[in-house]
TORNUPA-151006 format. One record per residue (C-alpha): residue number from 1; residue in three letters; x, y, z. Coordinates in pm, 1 decimal. Layout:
# residues N
<r pos="NUM" code="ALA" east="X" north="Y" up="Z"/>
...
***
This chain:
# residues 329
<r pos="1" code="UNK" east="0.0" north="0.0" up="0.0"/>
<r pos="2" code="UNK" east="282.7" north="235.2" up="84.3"/>
<r pos="3" code="UNK" east="449.1" north="168.6" up="-253.7"/>
<r pos="4" code="UNK" east="117.7" north="222.1" up="-431.6"/>
<r pos="5" code="UNK" east="74.0" north="551.2" up="-247.1"/>
<r pos="6" code="UNK" east="423.7" north="665.7" up="-349.1"/>
<r pos="7" code="UNK" east="359.2" north="570.8" up="-714.1"/>
<r pos="8" code="UNK" east="32.8" north="763.6" up="-704.7"/>
<r pos="9" code="UNK" east="210.3" north="1070.1" up="-564.5"/>
<r pos="10" code="UNK" east="476.6" north="1035.2" up="-834.1"/>
<r pos="11" code="UNK" east="212.1" north="1021.8" up="-1106.4"/>
<r pos="12" code="UNK" east="42.9" north="1328.1" up="-961.9"/>
<r pos="13" code="UNK" east="374.9" north="1511.5" up="-959.3"/>
<r pos="14" code="UNK" east="440.0" north="1423.1" up="-1324.7"/>
<r pos="15" code="UNK" east="94.3" north="1544.5" up="-1426.3"/>
<r pos="16" code="UNK" east="146.7" north="1869.2" up="-1234.0"/>
<r pos="17" code="UNK" east="480.2" north="1928.8" up="-1406.0"/>
<r pos="18" code="UNK" east="328.4" north="1866.7" up="-1749.6"/>
<r pos="19" code="UNK" east="36.8" north="2098.0" up="-1678.2"/>
<r pos="20" code="UNK" east="273.1" north="2368.0" up="-1551.2"/>
<r pos="21" code="UNK" east="496.4" north="2329.6" up="-1856.8"/>
<r pos="22" code="UNK" east="198.3" north="2359.2" up="-2091.2"/>
<r pos="23" code="UNK" east="62.7" north="2660.1" up="-1901.9"/>
<r pos="24" code="UNK" east="404.4" north="2827.5" up="-1901.8"/>
<r pos="25" code="UNK" east="449.7" north="2776.5" up="-2275.7"/>
<r pos="26" code="UNK" east="99.4" north="2906.0" up="-2343.5"/>
<r pos="27" code="UNK" east="152.2" north="3215.7" up="-2130.8"/>
<r pos="28" code="UNK" east="488.0" north="3270.8" up="-2300.7"/>
<r pos="29" code="UNK" east="324.7" north="3260.1" up="-2642.1"/>
<r pos="30" code="UNK" east="43.4" north="3493.4" up="-2538.8"/>
<r pos="31" code="UNK" east="298.7" north="3759.5" up="-2452.4"/>
<r pos="32" code="UNK" east="508.7" north="3693.2" up="-2762.3"/>
<r pos="33" code="UNK" east="669.3" north="3895.6" up="-2902.8"/>
<r pos="34" code="UNK" east="765.2" north="4133.2" up="-2623.6"/>
<r pos="35" code="UNK" east="1066.6" north="4269.0" up="-2811.4"/>
<r pos="36" code="UNK" east="1196.9" north="4292.0" up="-3165.6"/>
<r pos="37" code="UNK" east="1255.7" north="3969.4" up="-3357.1"/>
<r pos="38" code="UNK" east="1585.3" north="3910.0" up="-3535.0"/>
<r pos="39" code="UNK" east="1569.5" north="3718.3" up="-3864.1"/>
<r pos="40" code="UNK" east="1892.0" north="3611.7" up="-4027.4"/>
<r pos="41" code="UNK" east="1895.4" north="3593.7" up="-4405.8"/>
<r pos="42" code="UNK" east="2208.6" north="3389.1" up="-4485.2"/>
<r pos="43" code="UNK" east="2278.9" north="3573.4" up="-4810.8"/>
<r pos="44" code="UNK" east="2374.7" north="3922.0" up="-4920.4"/>
<r pos="45" code="UNK" east="2109.8" north="4192.8" up="-4938.2"/>
<r pos="46" code="UNK" east="1929.2" north="4237.8" up="-5267.1"/>
<r pos="47" code="UNK" east="1906.3" north="3874.5" up="-5375.7"/>
<r pos="48" code="UNK" east="1581.5" north="3684.9" up="-5427.8"/>
<r pos="49" code="UNK" east="1584.8" north="3530.1" up="-5079.5"/>
<r pos="50" code="UNK" east="1649.6" north="3866.2" up="-4914.9"/>
<r pos="51" code="UNK" east="1380.6" north="4044.0" up="-5118.7"/>
<r pos="52" code="UNK" east="1109.0" north="3789.9" up="-5041.2"/>
<r pos="53" code="UNK" east="1206.8" north="3797.0" up="-4673.4"/>
<r pos="54" code="UNK" east="1164.9" north="4173.1" up="-4657.4"/>
<r pos="55" code="UNK" east="829.1" north="4164.6" up="-4835.2"/>
<r pos="56" code="UNK" east="668.1" north="3901.8" up="-4613.9"/>
<r pos="57" code="UNK" east="830.2" north="4002.0" up="-4284.3"/>
<r pos="58" code="UNK" east="731.7" north="4367.2" up="-4321.1"/>
<r pos="59" code="UNK" east="370.4" north="4252.7" up="-4328.9"/>
<r pos="60" code="UNK" east="418.0" north="4011.4" up="-4038.1"/>
<r pos="61" code="UNK" east="580.0" north="4286.0" up="-3829.9"/>
<r pos="62" code="UNK" east="274.8" north="4504.3" up="-3890.5"/>
<r pos="63" code="UNK" east="42.4" north="4221.5" up="-3784.7"/>
<r pos="64" code="UNK" east="242.8" north="4153.4" up="-3468.0"/>
<r pos="65" code="UNK" east="284.1" north="4525.3" up="-3395.1"/>
<r pos="66" code="UNK" east="650.3" north="4453.8" up="-3328.3"/>
<r pos="67" code="UNK" east="966.9" north="4525.7" up="-3525.4"/>
<r pos="68" code="UNK" east="1143.4" north="4249.6" up="-3717.2"/>
<r pos="69" code="UNK" east="1509.2" north="4319.5" up="-3785.8"/>
<r pos="70" code="UNK" east="1661.6" north="4143.8" up="-4084.6"/>
<r pos="71" code="UNK" east="2032.8" north="4072.6" up="-4063.4"/>
<r pos="72" code="UNK" east="2224.0" north="3953.2" up="-4368.3"/>
<r pos="73" code="UNK" east="2501.2" north="3706.3" up="-4283.1"/>
<r pos="74" code="UNK" east="2628.2" north="3565.1" up="-4612.0"/>
<r pos="75" code="UNK" east="2907.1" north="3328.5" up="-4704.2"/>
<r pos="76" code="UNK" east="2966.8" north="2961.7" up="-4789.5"/>
<r pos="77" code="UNK" east="2642.3" north="2918.4" up="-4977.5"/>
<r pos="78" code="UNK" east="2432.1" north="3045.2" up="-4689.6"/>
<r pos="79" code="UNK" east="2570.4" north="2798.1" up="-4436.7"/>
<r pos="80" code="UNK" east="2745.2" north="3055.5" up="-4214.9"/>
<r pos="81" code="UNK" east="2428.7" north="3247.7" up="-4136.1"/>
<r pos="82" code="UNK" east="2230.9" north="2927.2" up="-4097.3"/>
<r pos="83" code="UNK" east="2482.1" north="2790.9" up="-3847.3"/>
<r pos="84" code="UNK" east="2454.1" north="3114.0" up="-3645.3"/>
<r pos="85" code="UNK" east="2080.3" north="3055.6" up="-3601.1"/>
<r pos="86" code="UNK" east="2136.5" north="2691.1" up="-3509.9"/>
<r pos="87" code="UNK" east="2350.1" north="2812.2" up="-3216.8"/>
<r pos="88" code="UNK" east="2102.5" north="3079.7" up="-3107.0"/>
<r pos="89" code="UNK" east="1880.7" north="3062.3" up="-2799.8"/>
<r pos="90" code="UNK" east="1555.3" north="2883.9" up="-2895.6"/>
<r pos="91" code="UNK" east="1323.2" north="3152.0" up="-2761.9"/>
<r pos="92" code="UNK" east="1160.0" north="3262.6" up="-3086.7"/>
<r pos="93" code="UNK" east="1354.3" north="3587.5" up="-3107.1"/>
<r pos="94" code="UNK" east="1623.8" north="3467.3" up="-3348.5"/>
<r pos="95" code="UNK" east="1494.9" north="3303.3" up="-3664.2"/>
<r pos="96" code="UNK" east="1630.1" north="3182.1" up="-3997.7"/>
<r pos="97" code="UNK" east="1495.1" north="3269.2" up="-4339.5"/>
<r pos="98" code="UNK" east="1624.8" north="2965.1" up="-4526.5"/>
<r pos="99" code="UNK" east="1596.7" north="2838.2" up="-4881.4"/>
<r pos="100" code="UNK" east="1665.8" north="2541.6" up="-5108.4"/>
<r pos="101" code="UNK" east="2044.2" north="2581.4" up="-5084.7"/>
<r pos="102" code="UNK" east="2072.7" north="2603.3" up="-4706.1"/>
<r pos="103" code="UNK" east="1804.9" north="2350.8" up="-4614.3"/>
<r pos="104" code="UNK" east="1786.3" north="2091.9" up="-4893.1"/>
<r pos="105" code="UNK" east="2116.5" north="2090.8" up="-5080.4"/>
<r pos="106" code="UNK" east="2382.6" north="2187.5" up="-4823.6"/>
<r pos="107" code="UNK" east="2366.9" north="1851.7" up="-4635.9"/>
<r pos="108" code="UNK" east="2462.1" north="1671.8" up="-4958.1"/>
<r pos="109" code="UNK" east="2741.3" north="1894.2" up="-5086.4"/>
<r pos="110" code="UNK" east="2916.8" north="1982.5" up="-4757.7"/>
<r pos="111" code="UNK" east="3074.3" north="1692.0" up="-4568.4"/>
<r pos="112" code="UNK" east="3146.3" north="1907.2" up="-4260.9"/>
<r pos="113" code="UNK" east="2824.6" north="2105.5" up="-4230.5"/>
<r pos="114" code="UNK" east="2799.9" north="2252.4" up="-3879.9"/>
<r pos="115" code="UNK" east="2422.4" north="2215.1" up="-3859.2"/>
<r pos="116" code="UNK" east="2159.1" north="1958.3" up="-3951.6"/>
<r pos="117" code="UNK" east="1855.5" north="2112.2" up="-4127.3"/>
<r pos="118" code="UNK" east="1624.8" north="1851.7" up="-3973.1"/>
<r pos="119" code="UNK" east="1770.8" north="1848.0" up="-3619.5"/>
<r pos="120" code="UNK" east="1909.5" north="2197.7" up="-3566.1"/>
<r pos="121" code="UNK" east="1589.1" north="2377.4" up="-3665.7"/>
<r pos="122" code="UNK" east="1215.8" north="2345.8" up="-3637.6"/>
<r pos="123" code="UNK" east="1011.6" north="2453.6" up="-3937.7"/>
<r pos="124" code="UNK" east="789.1" north="2757.0" up="-3880.7"/>
<r pos="125" code="UNK" east="629.3" north="2830.4" up="-4217.5"/>
<r pos="126" code="UNK" east="698.8" north="2796.6" up="-4586.3"/>
<r pos="127" code="UNK" east="672.0" north="3131.1" up="-4761.3"/>
<r pos="128" code="UNK" east="724.8" north="3095.3" up="-5133.4"/>
<r pos="129" code="UNK" east="812.4" north="2874.0" up="-5424.9"/>
<r pos="130" code="UNK" east="968.6" north="2971.8" up="-5755.1"/>
<r pos="131" code="UNK" east="945.5" north="2739.8" up="-6050.9"/>
<r pos="132" code="UNK" east="1261.5" north="2664.7" up="-6245.1"/>
<r pos="133" code="UNK" east="1262.6" north="2629.8" up="-6620.4"/>
<r pos="134" code="UNK" east="1485.6" north="2470.3" up="-6882.0"/>
<r pos="135" code="UNK" east="1603.4" north="2719.0" up="-7141.6"/>
<r pos="136" code="UNK" east="1842.0" north="2714.6" up="-7436.6"/>
<r pos="137" code="UNK" east="2030.2" north="2937.3" up="-7676.8"/>
<r pos="138" code="UNK" east="1781.7" north="3032.8" up="-7952.9"/>
<r pos="139" code="UNK" east="2024.2" north="2937.1" up="-8230.8"/>
<r pos="140" code="UNK" east="1989.6" north="2574.4" up="-8124.3"/>
<r pos="141" code="UNK" east="1746.2" north="2389.9" up="-8357.2"/>
<r pos="142" code="UNK" east="1516.5" north="2289.2" up="-8070.0"/>
<r pos="143" code="UNK" east="1173.4" north="2408.6" up="-7960.5"/>
<r pos="144" code="UNK" east="1096.8" north="2166.2" up="-7677.8"/>
<r pos="145" code="UNK" east="1263.4" north="1971.4" up="-7398.6"/>
<r pos="146" code="UNK" east="1226.2" north="1649.9" up="-7596.7"/>
<r pos="147" code="UNK" east="1396.3" north="1807.6" up="-7897.4"/>
<r pos="148" code="UNK" east="1682.8" north="1928.1" up="-7676.7"/>
<r pos="149" code="UNK" east="1727.6" north="1572.8" up="-7549.1"/>
<r pos="150" code="UNK" east="1732.6" north="1438.1" up="-7906.4"/>
<r pos="151" code="UNK" east="1980.1" north="1707.6" up="-8013.7"/>
<r pos="152" code="UNK" east="2207.6" north="1633.9" up="-7716.7"/>
<r pos="153" code="UNK" east="2208.5" north="1264.4" up="-7801.1"/>
<r pos="154" code="UNK" east="2295.8" north="1339.2" up="-8162.1"/>
<r pos="155" code="UNK" east="2575.2" north="1573.7" up="-8051.2"/>
<r pos="156" code="UNK" east="2715.2" north="1374.2" up="-7761.8"/>
<r pos="157" code="UNK" east="3012.1" north="1539.4" up="-7593.1"/>
<r pos="158" code="UNK" east="2943.2" north="1877.8" up="-7752.1"/>
<r pos="159" code="UNK" east="2686.8" north="2011.9" up="-7506.0"/>
<r pos="160" code="UNK" east="2763.2" north="2249.1" up="-7217.7"/>
<r pos="161" code="UNK" east="2530.4" north="2386.2" up="-6952.9"/>
<r pos="162" code="UNK" east="2584.6" north="2682.6" up="-6721.8"/>
<r pos="163" code="UNK" east="2502.5" north="2749.0" up="-6357.5"/>
<r pos="164" code="UNK" east="2577.6" north="3018.9" up="-6096.7"/>
<r pos="165" code="UNK" east="2830.6" north="2782.5" up="-5936.4"/>
<r pos="166" code="UNK" east="2907.2" north="2434.6" up="-5811.6"/>
<r pos="167" code="UNK" east="2649.4" north="2300.2" up="-5568.2"/>
<r pos="168" code="UNK" east="2384.6" north="2558.7" up="-5654.4"/>
<r pos="169" code="UNK" east="2021.3" north="2457.4" up="-5701.6"/>
<r pos="170" code="UNK" east="2061.9" north="2539.7" up="-6070.1"/>
<r pos="171" code="UNK" east="2341.2" north="2286.6" up="-6113.5"/>
<r pos="172" code="UNK" east="2156.5" north="2017.7" up="-5920.9"/>
<r pos="173" code="UNK" east="1840.9" north="2080.3" up="-6125.8"/>
<r pos="174" code="UNK" east="2038.9" north="2044.5" up="-6448.7"/>
<r pos="175" code="UNK" east="2202.5" north="1726.5" up="-6319.3"/>
<r pos="176" code="UNK" east="1857.2" north="1588.2" up="-6237.4"/>
<r pos="177" code="UNK" east="1752.0" north="1662.5" up="-6595.3"/>
<r pos="178" code="UNK" east="2067.3" north="1492.6" up="-6728.0"/>
<r pos="179" code="UNK" east="2018.1" north="1188.4" up="-6505.5"/>
<r pos="180" code="UNK" east="1656.1" north="1139.9" up="-6608.0"/>
<r pos="181" code="UNK" east="1725.5" north="1178.0" up="-6980.9"/>
<r pos="182" code="UNK" east="2063.2" north="1005.0" up="-7004.3"/>
<r pos="183" code="UNK" east="2223.7" north="1281.3" up="-7210.0"/>
<r pos="184" code="UNK" east="2581.5" north="1401.0" up="-7169.1"/>
<r pos="185" code="UNK" east="2664.0" north="1764.2" up="-7096.7"/>
<r pos="186" code="UNK" east="2958.6" north="1943.6" up="-6937.0"/>
<r pos="187" code="UNK" east="2897.9" north="2176.6" up="-6645.2"/>
<r pos="188" code="UNK" east="3040.5" north="2528.1" up="-6679.8"/>
<r pos="189" code="UNK" east="3010.1" north="2706.4" up="-6342.0"/>
<r pos="190" code="UNK" east="3003.9" north="3086.0" up="-6317.6"/>
<r pos="191" code="UNK" east="3013.2" north="3334.5" up="-6032.3"/>
<r pos="192" code="UNK" east="2649.0" north="3426.0" up="-6023.8"/>
<r pos="193" code="UNK" east="2324.6" north="3384.7" up="-6210.4"/>
<r pos="194" code="UNK" east="2380.7" north="3684.2" up="-6436.5"/>
<r pos="195" code="UNK" east="2696.6" north="3538.7" up="-6586.5"/>
<r pos="196" code="UNK" east="2537.4" north="3194.8" up="-6622.3"/>
<r pos="197" code="UNK" east="2246.2" north="3348.3" up="-6812.1"/>
<r pos="198" code="UNK" east="2477.2" north="3557.7" up="-7029.6"/>
<r pos="199" code="UNK" east="2672.6" north="3249.2" up="-7132.2"/>
<r pos="200" code="UNK" east="2356.1" north="3088.7" up="-7274.5"/>
<r pos="201" code="UNK" east="2264.3" north="3412.5" up="-7451.7"/>
<r pos="202" code="UNK" east="2613.8" north="3428.9" up="-7604.0"/>
<r pos="203" code="UNK" east="2609.9" north="3061.1" up="-7700.9"/>
<r pos="204" code="UNK" east="2911.6" north="2974.2" up="-7484.7"/>
<r pos="205" code="UNK" east="2684.6" north="2721.0" up="-7316.8"/>
<r pos="206" code="UNK" east="2384.2" north="2563.8" up="-7486.1"/>
<r pos="207" code="UNK" east="2133.9" north="2540.7" up="-7202.6"/>
<r pos="208" code="UNK" east="2067.7" north="2601.2" up="-6834.6"/>
<r pos="209" code="UNK" east="1795.8" north="2593.1" up="-6570.5"/>
<r pos="210" code="UNK" east="1686.2" north="2895.3" up="-6368.0"/>
<r pos="211" code="UNK" east="1372.8" north="3053.5" up="-6227.7"/>
<r pos="212" code="UNK" east="1105.5" north="3203.8" up="-6449.5"/>
<r pos="213" code="UNK" east="1176.4" north="3536.9" up="-6280.7"/>
<r pos="214" code="UNK" east="1528.9" north="3528.0" up="-6425.5"/>
<r pos="215" code="UNK" east="1454.8" north="3402.9" up="-6776.4"/>
<r pos="216" code="UNK" east="1115.8" north="3565.9" up="-6840.2"/>
<r pos="217" code="UNK" east="1245.7" north="3893.2" up="-6987.7"/>
<r pos="218" code="UNK" east="1531.3" north="3736.9" up="-7194.2"/>
<r pos="219" code="UNK" east="1282.0" north="3484.1" up="-7333.5"/>
<r pos="220" code="UNK" east="1037.4" north="3759.2" up="-7430.4"/>
<r pos="221" code="UNK" east="1324.2" north="3945.5" up="-7601.1"/>
<r pos="222" code="UNK" east="1426.7" north="3636.1" up="-7795.7"/>
<r pos="223" code="UNK" east="1763.8" north="3611.8" up="-7623.0"/>
<r pos="224" code="UNK" east="1690.6" north="3264.9" up="-7486.4"/>
<r pos="225" code="UNK" east="1423.2" north="3004.9" up="-7557.9"/>
<r pos="226" code="UNK" east="1226.5" north="2866.9" up="-7263.1"/>
<r pos="227" code="UNK" east="1148.8" north="2498.2" up="-7323.1"/>
<r pos="228" code="UNK" east="975.4" north="2354.3" up="-7015.6"/>
<r pos="229" code="UNK" east="900.4" north="2424.2" up="-6652.3"/>
<r pos="230" code="UNK" east="1044.4" north="2190.8" up="-6388.1"/>
<r pos="231" code="UNK" east="729.0" north="2168.3" up="-6180.9"/>
<r pos="232" code="UNK" east="424.3" north="1945.4" up="-6148.4"/>
<r pos="233" code="UNK" east="198.4" north="2218.6" up="-6284.1"/>
<r pos="234" code="UNK" east="221.0" north="2512.0" up="-6520.9"/>
<r pos="235" code="UNK" east="294.4" north="2859.0" up="-6389.4"/>
<r pos="236" code="UNK" east="4.6" north="3111.1" up="-6391.8"/>
<r pos="237" code="UNK" east="250.2" north="3378.9" up="-6508.0"/>
<r pos="238" code="UNK" east="385.3" north="3162.6" up="-6793.1"/>
<r pos="239" code="UNK" east="83.7" north="2948.1" up="-6882.5"/>
<r pos="240" code="UNK" east="202.8" north="2864.1" up="-7236.0"/>
<r pos="241" code="UNK" east="515.0" north="2689.5" up="-7105.4"/>
<r pos="242" code="UNK" east="457.9" north="2313.7" up="-7062.7"/>
<r pos="243" code="UNK" east="579.2" north="2116.4" up="-6763.4"/>
<r pos="244" code="UNK" east="869.9" north="1876.8" up="-6811.0"/>
<r pos="245" code="UNK" east="628.2" north="1583.4" up="-6795.7"/>
<r pos="246" code="UNK" east="405.1" north="1740.5" up="-7060.4"/>
<r pos="247" code="UNK" east="715.8" north="1798.2" up="-7273.1"/>
<r pos="248" code="UNK" east="806.1" north="1430.2" up="-7261.2"/>
<r pos="249" code="UNK" east="1061.7" north="1443.0" up="-6978.3"/>
<r pos="250" code="UNK" east="894.9" north="1305.5" up="-6662.0"/>
<r pos="251" code="UNK" east="1028.0" north="1310.6" up="-6305.2"/>
<r pos="252" code="UNK" east="1217.5" north="1636.9" up="-6340.2"/>
<r pos="253" code="UNK" east="1085.1" north="1874.2" up="-6076.0"/>
<r pos="254" code="UNK" east="1306.7" north="2143.1" up="-5926.6"/>
<r pos="255" code="UNK" east="1136.6" north="2418.1" up="-5730.3"/>
<r pos="256" code="UNK" east="1325.6" north="2684.5" up="-5537.6"/>
<r pos="257" code="UNK" east="1167.6" north="2762.3" up="-5200.4"/>
<r pos="258" code="UNK" east="1201.2" north="3000.2" up="-4906.7"/>
<r pos="259" code="UNK" east="1074.0" north="2968.6" up="-4552.7"/>
<r pos="260" code="UNK" east="1107.9" north="3064.7" up="-4189.0"/>
<r pos="261" code="UNK" east="1264.1" north="2838.9" up="-3924.4"/>
<r pos="262" code="UNK" east="1355.3" north="2861.2" up="-3556.0"/>
<r pos="263" code="UNK" east="1632.3" north="2693.4" up="-3355.4"/>
<r pos="264" code="UNK" east="1531.9" north="2346.2" up="-3234.6"/>
<r pos="265" code="UNK" east="1355.4" north="2364.7" up="-2900.7"/>
<r pos="266" code="UNK" east="1162.1" north="2684.8" up="-2969.9"/>
<r pos="267" code="UNK" east="823.2" north="2693.9" up="-2788.9"/>
<r pos="268" code="UNK" east="553.4" north="2518.1" up="-2992.0"/>
<r pos="269" code="UNK" east="299.7" north="2793.2" up="-2927.2"/>
<r pos="270" code="UNK" east="540.8" north="3050.1" up="-3066.5"/>
<r pos="271" code="UNK" east="586.5" north="2835.9" up="-3377.1"/>
<r pos="272" code="UNK" east="208.4" north="2814.1" up="-3412.6"/>
<r pos="273" code="UNK" east="167.7" north="3191.1" up="-3370.4"/>
<r pos="274" code="UNK" east="431.6" north="3270.2" up="-3630.4"/>
<r pos="275" code="UNK" east="290.3" north="3014.4" up="-3872.4"/>
<r pos="276" code="UNK" east="-53.3" north="3173.6" up="-3841.1"/>
<r pos="277" code="UNK" east="86.8" north="3521.6" up="-3902.2"/>
<r pos="278" code="UNK" east="293.7" north="3411.6" up="-4204.3"/>
<r pos="279" code="UNK" east="-3.2" north="3238.5" up="-4365.5"/>
<r pos="280" code="UNK" east="-220.7" north="3541.5" up="-4295.5"/>
<r pos="281" code="UNK" east="36.5" north="3767.5" up="-4460.7"/>
<r pos="282" code="UNK" east="42.0" north="3537.0" up="-4763.2"/>
<r pos="283" code="UNK" east="-321.2" north="3632.2" up="-4825.5"/>
<r pos="284" code="UNK" east="-247.4" north="4004.2" up="-4834.9"/>
<r pos="285" code="UNK" east="-309.8" north="4148.1" up="-5180.7"/>
<r pos="286" code="UNK" east="-7.6" north="4379.4" up="-5172.0"/>
<r pos="287" code="UNK" east="221.2" north="4091.1" up="-5076.4"/>
<r pos="288" code="UNK" east="73.2" north="3874.0" up="-5352.8"/>
<r pos="289" code="UNK" east="115.5" north="4150.7" up="-5609.2"/>
<r pos="290" code="UNK" east="479.9" north="4202.1" up="-5520.2"/>
<r pos="291" code="UNK" east="544.2" north="3828.0" up="-5531.2"/>
<r pos="292" code="UNK" east="384.3" north="3813.8" up="-5876.1"/>
<r pos="293" code="UNK" east="624.6" north="4075.4" up="-6009.9"/>
<r pos="294" code="UNK" east="911.9" north="3850.2" up="-5897.4"/>
<r pos="295" code="UNK" east="763.7" north="3542.9" up="-6064.4"/>
<r pos="296" code="UNK" east="720.8" north="3355.4" up="-5736.7"/>
<r pos="297" code="UNK" east="417.6" north="3190.2" up="-5581.0"/>
<r pos="298" code="UNK" east="300.7" north="3203.0" up="-5218.0"/>
<r pos="299" code="UNK" east="326.6" north="2864.7" up="-5047.5"/>
<r pos="300" code="UNK" east="112.1" north="2858.6" up="-4732.1"/>
<r pos="301" code="UNK" east="155.3" north="2542.4" up="-4526.9"/>
<r pos="302" code="UNK" east="148.4" north="2417.8" up="-4170.6"/>
<r pos="303" code="UNK" east="476.0" north="2389.0" up="-3981.7"/>
<r pos="304" code="UNK" east="455.3" north="2009.0" up="-4004.7"/>
<r pos="305" code="UNK" east="394.3" north="2021.5" up="-4379.2"/>
<r pos="306" code="UNK" east="696.8" north="2245.7" up="-4424.4"/>
<r pos="307" code="UNK" east="909.5" north="2010.5" up="-4212.5"/>
<r pos="308" code="UNK" east="800.6" north="1713.4" up="-4424.7"/>
<r pos="309" code="UNK" east="867.8" north="1907.4" up="-4744.8"/>
<r pos="310" code="UNK" east="1225.0" north="1983.5" up="-4634.1"/>
<r pos="311" code="UNK" east="1287.9" north="1616.2" up="-4553.1"/>
<r pos="312" code="UNK" east="1161.4" north="1512.5" up="-4896.6"/>
<r pos="313" code="UNK" east="1378.0" north="1772.8" up="-5071.3"/>
<r pos="314" code="UNK" east="1688.6" north="1664.6" up="-4877.7"/>
<r pos="315" code="UNK" east="1639.7" north="1304.4" up="-4987.6"/>
<r pos="316" code="UNK" east="1589.1" north="1402.0" up="-5350.6"/>
<r pos="317" code="UNK" east="1892.6" north="1627.9" up="-5382.8"/>
<r pos="318" code="UNK" east="2113.1" north="1388.7" up="-5185.1"/>
<r pos="319" code="UNK" east="2053.0" north="1127.5" up="-5453.1"/>
<r pos="320" code="UNK" east="2126.5" north="1373.6" up="-5736.1"/>
<r pos="321" code="UNK" east="2441.1" north="1516.2" up="-5573.3"/>
<r pos="322" code="UNK" east="2578.9" north="1169.7" up="-5499.9"/>
<r pos="323" code="UNK" east="2513.0" north="1046.3" up="-5854.3"/>
<r pos="324" code="UNK" east="2672.2" north="1355.1" up="-6010.6"/>
<r pos="325" code="UNK" east="2962.1" north="1366.4" up="-5763.2"/>
<r pos="326" code="UNK" east="2888.9" north="1723.4" up="-5656.4"/>
<r pos="327" code="UNK" east="3091.2" north="1829.1" up="-5349.0"/>
<r pos="328" code="UNK" east="3201.9" north="2163.1" up="-5208.5"/>
<r pos="329" code="UNK" east="3461.6" north="2048.1" up="-4952.3"/>
***
């Protein structure tokens, strides 16, 4: 009886602790945020990731009636800034605005990555997606993805493709295309997307893959020829462009994404509050209009859906990077 009494007291103590912990977390979230929130963008100011962060977070700051300070910490493909957030106190006041490179590709191309995207962070909310598209030099006698594949097979060893650098999403997307079609093409890396695009325009390289936001204007001007979109559906802003599957090249999907994350251990109620505010901001007409001008789509999702999406992307790009032998260290 005495043992039973002690066990009962122990159970009561455990329940009390759990109730207190839940109450404390809830109270914490109700008062959140009490001070400005710091969001690290792990790239230089002015890039696509930085621009989308500033658009969405300005609206979220207004909704929260609290300032959100964006700090750009670039370097090493976004891994330096990401690692800084991984080391931060998990109180919801230091967050990461990550993307495809830092969350999905970095684990596969860096052997000594100082953070684990799935263990070091907890997903808060996905913000946007940007479809990538296959495009070629217009002097090439091809008008579709299937025709490019046929041309590459007929000119084996003579095809080059460009990218903004080794280990970038653009390179991995092109390698996915190469793996699924069985063609041969040599990678020519450049220092930035502008130079990679210019090389296709000049004919130094024959094709590449980049976002519709990048290739839309050159395509309209006849400087490049867009062939197919690497997504499961067509883009509303480029409805005439078929998907890879529609163009006869299935299983080639490469979407660039951005989203907000917190250090692992951040209060669940804070995550829920931020997710709600992000998704609310993604319904704002001004935010949607500005996204549309950049050729990107809002991507509202629950925190769990975003976490699952990241895991799926990591697995996909790990396979591509390993097959292509892409490493950065």
